[in-house]
C-alpha positions as CSV (number, residue, x, y, z in Angstrom):
1,M,24.5,-3.5,-4.1
2,M,22.6,-6.4,-3.9
3,T,22.6,-8.8,-1.0
4,P,23.1,-12.2,-1.6
5,D,21.2,-15.0,-1.6
6,W,23.0,-16.5,1.3
7,E,20.7,-19.7,1.9
8,K,21.9,-20.2,-2.0
9,T,25.0,-19.6,-1.3
10,V,25.4,-21.6,2.2
11,R,23.7,-25.0,0.6
12,R,25.9,-25.3,-2.1
13,L,29.3,-24.6,0.4
14,E,27.3,-27.7,2.4
15,R,27.2,-30.2,-0.6
16,L,30.6,-29.3,-1.7
17,L,32.4,-29.7,1.7
18,R,30.0,-31.3,4.0
19,L,30.1,-29.6,6.7
20,K,29.2,-30.6,9.9
21,S,27.7,-27.5,11.5
22,F,26.4,-23.8,10.3
23,P,28.4,-20.9,8.6
24,V,28.1,-18.3,10.9
25,A,27.6,-14.9,10.6
26,F,29.3,-12.5,12.8
27,K,28.1,-8.5,13.0
28,M,29.7,-5.7,15.3
29,L,27.0,-3.2,16.2
30,A,27.6,0.3,17.1
31,R,24.0,0.9,19.7
32,K,23.0,-2.4,21.5
33,Q,19.7,-1.5,21.0
34,E,20.1,-2.8,17.6
35,L,20.4,-6.3,19.1
36,E,16.4,-5.5,19.0
37,E,15.7,-4.9,15.4
38,I,17.5,-8.6,14.6
39,A,14.6,-11.0,14.2
40,F,14.8,-14.4,16.4
41,L,17.7,-13.1,18.4
42,R,18.3,-14.5,22.0
43,R,20.0,-12.8,24.8
44,P,21.5,-15.0,27.2
45,N,20.6,-15.7,30.8
46,Q,24.0,-15.4,32.2
47,A,27.0,-14.5,31.7
48,L,28.9,-16.5,28.7
49,T,32.0,-16.6,26.5
50,L,32.0,-15.5,22.8
51,C,33.1,-19.5,22.5
52,Q,29.6,-20.5,23.6
53,M,27.8,-17.6,21.6
54,L,30.1,-19.5,18.7
55,N,28.7,-22.8,19.5
56,L,24.9,-21.7,20.0
57,A,25.2,-20.6,16.2
58,R,27.0,-23.0,14.6
59,N,26.1,-26.2,16.2
60,F,22.2,-25.2,17.9
61,D,21.4,-22.9,15.0
62,W,20.5,-20.0,17.1
63,T,20.7,-16.3,16.9
64,V,22.2,-14.6,19.6
65,G,23.6,-11.8,20.9
66,A,25.3,-9.9,23.6
67,E,26.8,-6.7,24.8
68,R,29.6,-6.2,27.2
69,K,28.0,-6.8,30.7
70,D,27.0,-10.2,29.2
71,F,30.8,-11.4,28.8
72,I,32.0,-13.6,31.9
73,F,35.6,-11.7,31.6
74,S,37.0,-9.1,29.7
75,S,39.1,-11.4,27.4
76,C,36.2,-11.6,25.0
77,S,35.2,-8.4,25.5
78,S,37.9,-6.4,25.2
79,M,39.4,-8.5,21.7
80,L,35.6,-7.1,20.7
81,G,36.6,-3.6,20.8
82,L,33.6,-3.5,23.8
83,E,36.1,-2.3,26.6
84,K,39.6,-1.8,27.3
85,V,41.6,-4.3,27.9
86,P,42.0,-4.5,31.8
87,E,45.3,-3.8,33.7
88,T,45.9,-7.4,35.0
89,H,46.3,-8.4,31.0
90,R,48.2,-6.0,29.9
91,D,51.0,-6.3,32.8
92,G,50.7,-10.0,32.1
93,T,49.4,-10.7,35.0
94,F,46.8,-12.9,33.6
95,R,48.4,-14.7,30.9
96,N,51.3,-15.5,33.4
97,I,48.7,-17.3,35.6
98,V,48.0,-20.1,33.8
99,W,49.9,-19.7,29.7
100,V,53.4,-18.9,30.7
101,A,56.2,-18.6,32.4
102,T,56.7,-14.8,33.2
103,K,54.7,-11.6,33.6
104,E,57.3,-10.6,30.7
105,D,56.1,-13.1,28.4
106,G,52.5,-12.6,29.5
107,R,53.0,-8.6,28.6
108,R,54.2,-9.8,25.1
109,Y,51.4,-12.0,24.6
110,E,48.7,-9.8,25.2
111,A,50.5,-7.0,22.9
112,A,50.1,-9.8,20.2
113,I,46.5,-10.4,20.6
114,P,45.2,-8.4,17.7
115,R,41.3,-6.7,18.8
116,L,38.5,-4.9,17.1
117,P,39.1,-0.9,17.3
118,E,37.8,-0.2,21.0
119,G,34.4,2.0,21.2
120,H,33.3,1.7,18.1
121,Y,30.7,-0.8,18.9
122,E,28.2,-1.4,21.8
123,A,27.4,-5.3,21.1
124,V,28.0,-8.3,18.7
125,A,25.3,-10.9,16.9
126,L,26.0,-14.4,15.8
127,A,23.5,-16.3,13.8
128,P,23.2,-19.3,10.8
129,L,24.6,-17.4,7.9
130,V,21.8,-19.7,5.9
131,Y,18.8,-17.7,7.4
132,N,20.1,-14.6,6.1
133,P,19.7,-13.2,9.3
134,F,21.7,-9.7,8.5
135,A,24.5,-8.3,6.6
136,P,27.2,-10.2,8.4
137,D,31.2,-8.7,9.0
138,L,32.7,-11.5,8.4
139,V,31.9,-15.2,8.0
140,L,33.2,-18.1,10.3
141,I,33.2,-21.8,9.0
142,Y,34.6,-24.7,10.8
143,A,35.9,-27.7,9.0
144,N,38.6,-30.1,9.0
145,P,42.0,-30.3,7.9
146,A,40.9,-32.0,4.6
147,Q,37.8,-29.8,3.8
148,M,40.1,-26.4,5.1
149,I,42.8,-26.6,2.3
150,L,40.0,-27.6,-0.4
151,L,38.3,-23.8,0.8
152,I,41.6,-22.5,0.6
153,N,42.4,-24.2,-2.7
154,A,39.1,-22.5,-3.5
155,L,40.2,-19.0,-2.7
156,Q,43.1,-18.9,-4.8
157,F,41.7,-20.4,-8.1
158,T,41.7,-17.0,-8.9
159,D,44.1,-13.9,-8.5
160,Y,46.2,-16.2,-6.6
161,E,48.1,-15.4,-3.5
162,V,49.9,-16.9,-0.6
163,F,48.2,-17.0,2.4
164,K,49.7,-16.1,6.5
165,F,47.7,-17.2,9.0
166,Y,48.7,-16.7,12.8
167,C,48.6,-18.4,16.4
168,V,48.8,-15.9,19.3
169,G,48.1,-19.5,21.0
170,E,44.8,-18.8,23.6
171,S,42.4,-16.9,22.1
172,S,42.6,-18.1,18.8
173,C,39.2,-15.9,18.3
174,A,41.7,-13.3,17.4
175,D,43.7,-15.1,15.0
176,A,40.4,-16.0,12.9
177,I,38.0,-12.5,13.6
178,A,39.9,-9.8,14.6
179,R,42.2,-10.5,11.9
180,C,39.4,-10.6,9.3
181,F,37.5,-7.9,10.7
182,N,40.8,-5.2,10.6
183,E,42.1,-6.6,7.3
184,G,39.6,-7.7,5.1
185,K,41.1,-10.9,4.7
186,P,40.3,-14.8,5.2
187,Y,42.2,-16.1,8.2
188,L,42.6,-19.6,9.2
189,A,42.9,-20.5,13.3
190,L,43.6,-23.7,15.2
191,P,40.7,-23.5,17.9
192,C,42.4,-23.0,21.4
193,Y,41.7,-24.7,24.3
194,G,38.8,-22.5,25.5
195,E,37.3,-22.0,22.6
196,R,37.3,-26.4,22.3
197,R,36.5,-26.6,26.2
198,Y,34.0,-24.2,26.5
199,G,33.0,-23.9,23.1
200,H,33.2,-27.6,21.8
201,A,35.2,-27.8,19.1
202,Q,35.8,-30.8,18.0
203,D,39.8,-32.5,18.1
204,D,39.5,-32.3,14.0
205,E,38.6,-28.9,13.4
206,L,39.7,-25.6,12.3
207,V,38.2,-22.4,11.9
208,M,38.4,-19.6,8.8
209,A,36.8,-16.1,8.7
210,L,35.6,-14.9,5.7
211,P,34.8,-11.0,4.7
212,P,31.3,-12.0,3.1
213,A,32.7,-11.0,-0.5
214,A,35.2,-13.7,-0.4
215,V,32.2,-16.6,0.6
216,E,31.2,-16.3,-3.2
217,K,34.7,-16.6,-4.6
218,A,35.4,-19.7,-2.0
219,L,32.2,-21.1,-3.6
220,A,33.1,-20.3,-7.5
221,G,36.7,-22.1,-6.9
222,L,35.3,-25.3,-5.0
223,E,33.0,-25.6,-8.6
224,T,35.4,-25.5,-10.4
225,L,37.5,-27.9,-8.6
226,Y,34.7,-29.7,-8.4
227,R,34.3,-30.1,-12.6
228,R,38.2,-31.0,-12.3
229,G,38.4,-33.5,-10.2
230,V,39.3,-32.0,-6.7
231,R,36.3,-32.7,-4.1
232,Y,35.8,-33.8,-1.0
233,P,35.9,-36.3,0.5
234,I,39.6,-36.6,-0.5
235,S,39.7,-40.3,-2.0
236,Y,42.6,-42.4,-1.0
237,A,45.3,-43.7,-3.4
238,G,47.1,-46.7,-1.9
239,A,50.7,-46.0,-0.4
240,E,52.0,-49.0,-2.4
241,S,49.2,-49.0,-5.6
242,D,50.7,-47.8,-8.9
243,L,49.3,-43.7,-9.3
244,R,49.4,-43.8,-13.3
245,A,46.0,-44.6,-13.5
246,I,44.6,-42.2,-11.4
247,F,46.8,-39.3,-12.4
248,P,45.5,-36.3,-14.6
249,P,46.6,-37.4,-17.7
250,A,47.9,-34.1,-18.4
251,Y,50.1,-34.4,-15.5
252,L,52.4,-37.7,-16.4
253,G,52.3,-37.0,-20.5
254,L,52.4,-33.1,-19.9
255,E,55.6,-33.5,-22.5
256,E,54.8,-36.0,-24.9
257,M,51.2,-33.8,-25.0
258,M,53.0,-30.7,-25.4
259,A,54.9,-31.8,-28.3
260,K,52.8,-33.6,-30.4
261,V,50.9,-30.3,-29.9
262,K,53.9,-27.7,-30.6
263,G,55.5,-29.6,-33.5
264,S,57.9,-27.8,-35.2
265,G,56.3,-24.8,-33.3
266,R,55.5,-22.6,-36.2
267,H,52.1,-22.9,-36.0
268,L,49.4,-21.1,-33.9
269,L,46.6,-23.0,-32.1
270,L,43.5,-20.5,-31.2
271,G,40.9,-22.6,-29.1
272,V,37.3,-21.2,-30.0
273,T,34.7,-21.6,-27.0
274,G,31.6,-19.9,-25.8
275,G,28.5,-20.8,-24.6
276,I,25.6,-23.1,-26.5
277,A,24.2,-21.3,-29.1
278,G,26.6,-18.3,-29.1
279,G,27.4,-18.6,-32.3
280,K,30.9,-20.7,-32.3
281,S,30.0,-22.4,-35.9
282,T,29.7,-18.6,-37.4
283,V,33.0,-17.4,-35.6
284,S,34.6,-21.1,-37.1
285,Q,33.3,-20.1,-40.2
286,M,34.4,-16.9,-40.7
287,L,38.1,-17.5,-39.3
288,A,38.3,-20.2,-41.8
289,E,37.2,-18.2,-44.6
290,L,40.3,-15.6,-43.4
291,G,42.6,-19.3,-44.1
292,S,42.2,-20.8,-40.5
293,P,41.7,-24.3,-40.8
294,L,39.6,-25.7,-38.2
295,I,39.4,-28.6,-36.4
296,D,36.3,-29.1,-34.3
297,F,36.0,-31.5,-31.0
298,D,32.8,-32.0,-31.6
299,E,32.9,-33.8,-35.1
300,I,35.9,-35.6,-33.6
301,A,33.8,-36.7,-30.8
302,R,31.3,-38.4,-33.5
303,R,34.0,-40.1,-35.2
304,V,35.7,-42.0,-32.1
305,V,32.3,-43.7,-31.8
306,E,30.7,-44.7,-34.8
307,P,30.3,-48.3,-35.0
308,G,33.5,-50.2,-35.3
309,T,35.7,-48.2,-33.3
310,E,36.9,-48.7,-29.9
311,G,35.2,-46.5,-28.3
312,Y,32.1,-47.8,-29.7
313,R,32.5,-50.8,-27.9
314,Q,33.7,-49.9,-24.8
315,I,30.5,-47.5,-24.5
316,V,28.1,-50.5,-25.7
317,D,29.8,-52.8,-23.4
318,Y,29.7,-50.9,-20.4
319,F,26.4,-48.9,-21.2
320,G,24.8,-51.9,-22.7
321,R,23.0,-51.8,-26.2
322,Q,20.0,-49.0,-24.2
323,V,22.3,-46.5,-25.9
324,L,22.0,-47.7,-29.1
325,A,20.0,-46.3,-32.4
326,D,17.5,-48.3,-34.6
327,D,20.1,-48.6,-36.8
328,G,23.0,-49.6,-34.3
329,T,24.3,-46.1,-33.7
330,L,24.8,-44.3,-30.5
331,D,22.0,-42.9,-29.3
332,R,23.9,-39.3,-28.3
333,K,20.3,-38.2,-26.3
334,K,19.9,-41.2,-24.6
335,L,23.8,-41.9,-23.3
336,S,23.3,-38.2,-22.8
337,D,20.5,-38.9,-20.5
338,I,22.3,-41.3,-18.5
339,V,25.3,-39.2,-17.5
340,F,23.8,-35.9,-17.0
341,G,23.5,-36.1,-13.4
342,D,25.7,-38.8,-12.8
343,L,29.3,-37.9,-12.5
344,E,30.6,-41.1,-11.9
345,K,29.0,-42.2,-15.5
346,R,30.4,-39.5,-17.1
347,K,33.9,-39.9,-15.8
348,K,33.6,-43.5,-17.4
349,L,32.0,-42.1,-20.8
350,E,35.0,-39.9,-20.7
351,S,37.5,-42.5,-20.2
352,F,36.3,-44.3,-23.5
353,T,36.2,-40.9,-25.2
354,H,38.9,-38.6,-24.4
355,P,42.1,-40.9,-25.4
356,P,40.8,-41.2,-28.9
357,I,39.8,-37.9,-29.4
358,Y,42.8,-36.5,-28.1
359,E,45.1,-38.9,-30.7
360,E,42.8,-37.9,-33.3
361,F,43.4,-34.2,-32.7
362,F,47.1,-34.7,-32.5
363,R,46.8,-36.5,-36.0
364,E,45.1,-33.8,-37.8
365,I,47.4,-31.1,-36.0
366,E,50.2,-33.1,-37.7
367,E,48.5,-33.2,-41.0
368,I,47.7,-29.6,-41.5
369,T,51.0,-28.3,-40.3
370,A,52.4,-30.7,-43.0
371,R,50.8,-28.6,-45.6
372,E,51.2,-25.1,-43.7
373,P,54.1,-24.8,-41.1
374,E,52.9,-21.7,-40.1
375,A,49.7,-22.2,-39.7
376,I,46.8,-20.6,-37.2
377,I,44.9,-23.5,-36.5
378,Q,41.3,-23.0,-35.3
379,V,40.3,-25.5,-33.0
380,A,36.5,-25.6,-31.6
381,V,36.1,-27.2,-28.4
382,P,32.8,-25.8,-26.9
383,L,34.1,-27.5,-23.3
384,L,37.3,-26.1,-23.5
385,V,36.9,-24.6,-19.7
386,E,35.0,-27.4,-18.1
387,L,37.7,-29.6,-19.4
388,N,40.7,-27.8,-18.5
389,L,42.2,-27.8,-21.8
390,Q,43.8,-24.5,-21.9
391,Y,47.2,-25.1,-21.3
392,L,47.3,-26.8,-25.1
393,F,46.2,-24.0,-27.1
394,D,48.3,-20.2,-27.5
395,R,45.7,-17.8,-27.4
396,I,41.9,-18.7,-26.7
397,L,38.9,-16.8,-28.2
398,V,35.5,-16.6,-26.1
399,V,32.6,-16.3,-27.9
400,E,30.3,-14.1,-26.1
401,V,25.9,-13.1,-26.2
402,P,24.0,-12.1,-23.2
403,V,21.7,-14.7,-21.5
404,A,19.1,-13.2,-23.3
405,T,20.2,-13.8,-26.7
406,Q,21.7,-17.2,-26.3
407,L,18.1,-18.2,-24.3
408,E,15.9,-16.8,-27.6
409,R,18.3,-18.3,-29.9
410,L,18.7,-21.8,-28.3
411,M,15.0,-21.9,-28.3
412,A,14.4,-21.1,-32.5
413,R,17.5,-23.0,-33.0
414,D,16.4,-26.9,-31.2
415,G,12.2,-25.5,-31.7
416,I,11.7,-26.0,-27.5
417,S,10.2,-24.3,-24.8
418,R,11.9,-21.3,-22.8
419,E,11.5,-23.6,-19.9
420,A,13.8,-26.4,-21.6
421,A,16.2,-23.6,-22.5
422,E,16.6,-21.9,-19.5
423,K,17.5,-25.4,-18.0
424,I,19.9,-26.2,-20.5
425,I,22.0,-23.2,-19.8
426,Q,21.9,-23.2,-16.5
427,A,23.6,-26.6,-16.2
428,Q,26.7,-24.5,-18.4
429,L,29.3,-23.3,-17.1
430,P,28.6,-19.8,-17.1
431,I,30.2,-17.5,-19.8
432,T,31.2,-15.2,-16.9
433,E,33.6,-18.2,-15.9
434,K,35.0,-18.4,-19.3
435,L,35.5,-15.1,-19.7
436,Q,38.5,-15.2,-17.2
437,F,40.4,-17.3,-19.6
438,A,40.3,-15.2,-22.7
439,D,42.7,-13.6,-24.8
440,F,40.5,-12.7,-27.1
441,V,36.4,-11.9,-26.7
442,V,34.3,-11.7,-29.7
443,D,30.9,-10.1,-28.8
444,N,28.4,-11.9,-31.3
445,S,25.2,-10.6,-30.2
446,R,24.7,-8.1,-32.7
447,D,24.3,-8.6,-37.0
448,L,26.7,-10.3,-39.1
449,A,28.9,-7.6,-39.8
450,Y,29.6,-6.5,-36.6
451,T,31.3,-10.3,-35.5
452,R,32.9,-10.4,-39.1
453,K,34.5,-6.9,-38.2
454,Q,35.8,-8.2,-34.9
455,I,37.2,-11.5,-36.6
456,E,39.0,-9.2,-39.3
457,D,40.7,-7.5,-36.3
458,L,41.6,-10.3,-34.7
459,W,42.8,-11.9,-37.6
460,R,45.5,-9.0,-38.4
461,Q,46.3,-9.5,-34.3
462,L,46.9,-13.2,-35.1
463,S,48.7,-12.7,-38.3
464,Q,51.4,-10.7,-37.4
465,R,52.2,-13.2,-33.9
466,G,55.2,-10.7,-32.7
467,D,52.0,-8.4,-31.3
468,C,49.6,-11.2,-30.3
469,A,51.3,-12.3,-27.2
470,R,48.8,-13.8,-24.0
471,G,46.6,-11.6,-22.3
472,D,45.6,-8.9,-25.0
473,K,42.3,-9.3,-25.3
474,N,40.1,-7.9,-28.2
475,D,36.5,-7.5,-26.8
476,G,35.1,-5.8,-29.5
């Protein structure tokens, strides 16, 4: 199994969530001698708490480690499984001193605290994850509630599940660390009094423990949500404002939009997408030869910004005549260069082009279905997933080729260098992310006969309608 590139992952997380402190790598060690094998690790000069160790790692950039004798008292070390829970804790005395009314309450309290298995480990190490210090058992992220809900949204984006979180009260480290360690699931916790007083957790901070694999999943979800406009910081919409102008169009006009797309409901819409130079045009041509009318979003996008259109006027008014070619038409390359690295300008451009594109899309559906009420209409949309348009289609077809093949074809097609082609491909959504939305996958990496065979098989399935339930995939 490959070791994750934690530096790259952490830097992207920090950029998307604007974290104030380092994500922390947490590792339990079977032998205390293993502490000596960790680079730059510092051992405490005096007894300390786990809260302090967390603070040193996430805020002061330290790699720290400890064994049982290094902890001030047994609440920390027994939660980590480094020693038995003392009798004064088990009988409720310790919690009864401050936190609960009776020793019986204290017994129930102590019994409710999750712990790591006793006797399996002799030491613990913590470090900023960004330095790839060791293979962590889990990762701790501190963030405010707004950042945390986006992190949860990201974790739920694929393979959705409801998250359950717990609060034993004081000893919140157990709610995050012990539950995540024992169950292999993300756990969110409210830092307790001790972690705030001794570990300097701030008033607005929460902590989440994640299994290492969940960190990459969270990052993928955050990046996808960012492309869909869900990002941190969350901008405020005024309490007395008319929110209709800033709501996603699909939220407010969903019923109207679906009525325009579905019409009588007798036709079928097949969204066709893939990566650049992957062969979408070849697949569309084969489908057309079998009788599938084509609606091409790229072609529509060109028409709605021709001179004389409202889209053309809005673009020139906003971006200036610098985006025009010598003949007065839009210079798409110049415009693309302007918006490529500027999300706000890209959003502005989309606000000029998307409404007329959709209207033309609806018009073409109506025109086709008037001739062929039961048509299987293919709609070529290169950015189908990026623009979150999946809901518009009955089925989605992704044309797939290996990245190496995609690279060679792009270089040959556009006459560009390998470096330029690599940059273009890297700037696009990975095909693996598009594949998770696919009902059908066509492998276009071999000869035309191989692709045509898959398209003919696909056409038979689509023509049978009843046998073409969403989720059935044709992987060639």
